[in-house]
N, C-alpha and C positions, 0 to 999 in steps of 0.2 A: 920345452916342447910340450904341446898339449897331448892328452891321451889319444885323441882322434888321429893326430899325426903319427904317434908311435904305432897305433894299430895299422895304419897304412904301410908303414915301414915293415912291420911284422909280416903282413900279408905278402908284400913284395919279396921279402927274404924267403918265405915259405914256398913261393912259386919257383924260386931259383934253386933252393936247397932241399926242399921236401920236408925236413924236420928240423927243429931247433930245440935246444934245452933252455929251460928257464934261466939257468945260470949264464948261458951265452947271451941271451937277450938282455939280461940285467947288465952284463959287462959292456955290451955294445952301446946301450943307452946311458950307462953310468947312473943307473937308478937301482933301488933295492928290488929284491925278488918279489916282495909284497906288492910293489908298484906294478911289476910285470903281471902278477896274478890279477890285479884290478883291471889292468889294460886288456887282458885276454878274456876276461869274464863275458863282456858283450859279444865277442867273436864266438865263444863257445855257445852262448844262448841263441845266436843267430845261425848255428850249425855251419859256420864257415870254416871252423878248425876242429880238430879232434885232440883231446888230451891223451898223452901217452905217458909212460912212466918216466917222470923227470922232465917232460917237455911237451911239445905240441907238434902236430903235423897238419897239413892241409887236408881237409875233408873231401875225399874224392867221391864221385857218385857211387862207386862200388862199395865204399865204406859206410854209406848212409845206412843206419840201422833199418832192418827190414823185418817183416813178420814171417819170412820163409827161410827155410834151411838153405844154406849156401850149396850143399851137396845134392840133396834130392828135391829141393824146392817145395817140400811139404811145409805146412804151417808149423811154426816153432812150438815146441811143447815145453812149457815151463816146469814140468815135473822132473825132467832129467836132461837138460840141455848140456851142450859142450861148446867151448869157444877156443879158437886158435888166434893167437896174436903173432903176426909175422915179424921178421927182422926189419921189415919196412914200416912197422907200426900200424898195419892195417888189421882189423879184426874181422874174423869170419865166425858166423854163428851157425850151429847145427841143432837139429831137432832132437838128436839123441847121440849117445856115445858111438853107436854103430857108424853113423855118417862121419862123425868127428875122427874116428880112427882110420876110416878109409881115406879121408882127405889128408890126414897127417901122413899117411903112407905115400901119397902123391907129392907132397910138398915138404917132406921131412927136413931138408936142408935149409928151408926158409922159415922154419918155425922158431919163434923166440920163446913162446909159452903155449901150453895147452892145458886148459882148465875145465873142470867139470863140477858137478854137484853130487855130494854124497846122497845116495838114494833114500836112506832112512832119516838122516839128520838135516838134510837140505843145506849143508855148509859147503862153501866153495873150497875146492881142493885141487892140487896139482895132479893132473891125470897121470903124470909119470910116476907118482908115488901111490896112486890108487890101486885097488884090487877090483877086478872085473868079473862078473858072473855072466856066462853065456849059457843059453839053453835052460833057464829056470822055468818052472811051471807057473809063471806069473806073467800075464799078458797085458801090455800097455797099448796095444794097437799101434805100434810104430814099426820101424824097419826091422827086418829079420836077416841074420840072427840077432835077436834082441840082446842088448848088452846093458847091464846094470853096474853102477859104480859104487864103491864103498871106500871110506876113509881108512878103515882098519880091517885087518885080516880076521879079527875076532867077530866083528859084525857080519862080514861076508860069510864066514863059516856058519854062524847062527842062522842067517837067511837061507843058506844052502841046505841046512838040515830040514827046514820046513818046505822049501820050494825046489830043491834039487839044483842042477846045473853044475858047471865047471868053473872053478876059480882060477883066474889067470892074472899075472902081473902085466904091466903096460906093454912091454915088447911082445910078450906072448899073445896078448889080446889083439894087437895090431896085425900080427902075422896070421892068427887064426881067422879073423874076420876077412882079411884080404884073401887068404887061401880059399875060404868058402865062396867068396864072390867070384874069384877066378875059375873055380871049378863048377860054376853055374848051379850051385845048390839052391840058390834062390834068395830073394830079398824083397822087402816091401818098398824098395826105392823105385822111383819112376824116372830115373836119370836117363 
């Protein structure tokens, strides 16, 4: 079977099933996983499919990368973004941890992963393992209450010494931001 024919089959299966693992495609065609990766490369480049962990999914219009926050629709901020990957393998992007935490609270049971960037080192980290600082005297002109993320408690505490704020762990940060939004303390969001 030619690669073009396999690509047509892959697209057909994705329309029926939503997602497929590379191992499953390899088994169905009786070809190596490397052959599957070569077959899907043009589909990825044409934005017809989305690569997921261990597989692929059909790229829906809502999953097309955008330059605006999924939650507040502001332009994405590359300084401290947050992303949620759902159990359906779709990705949502947020301008800041504030919006990411609010969205997490809304769809918590459908979240596979939530990732963010360490504010100082710019490394990607799991938000569930991060430390969050709220109310620091450091303004990034984003949604309020402003939330900054740190990979280690040590760095969060050092930042706090210079700029103040409250250090929270993931669940505490989700609850605090949600509580403030529900009590109408205010936000920079325009949702």
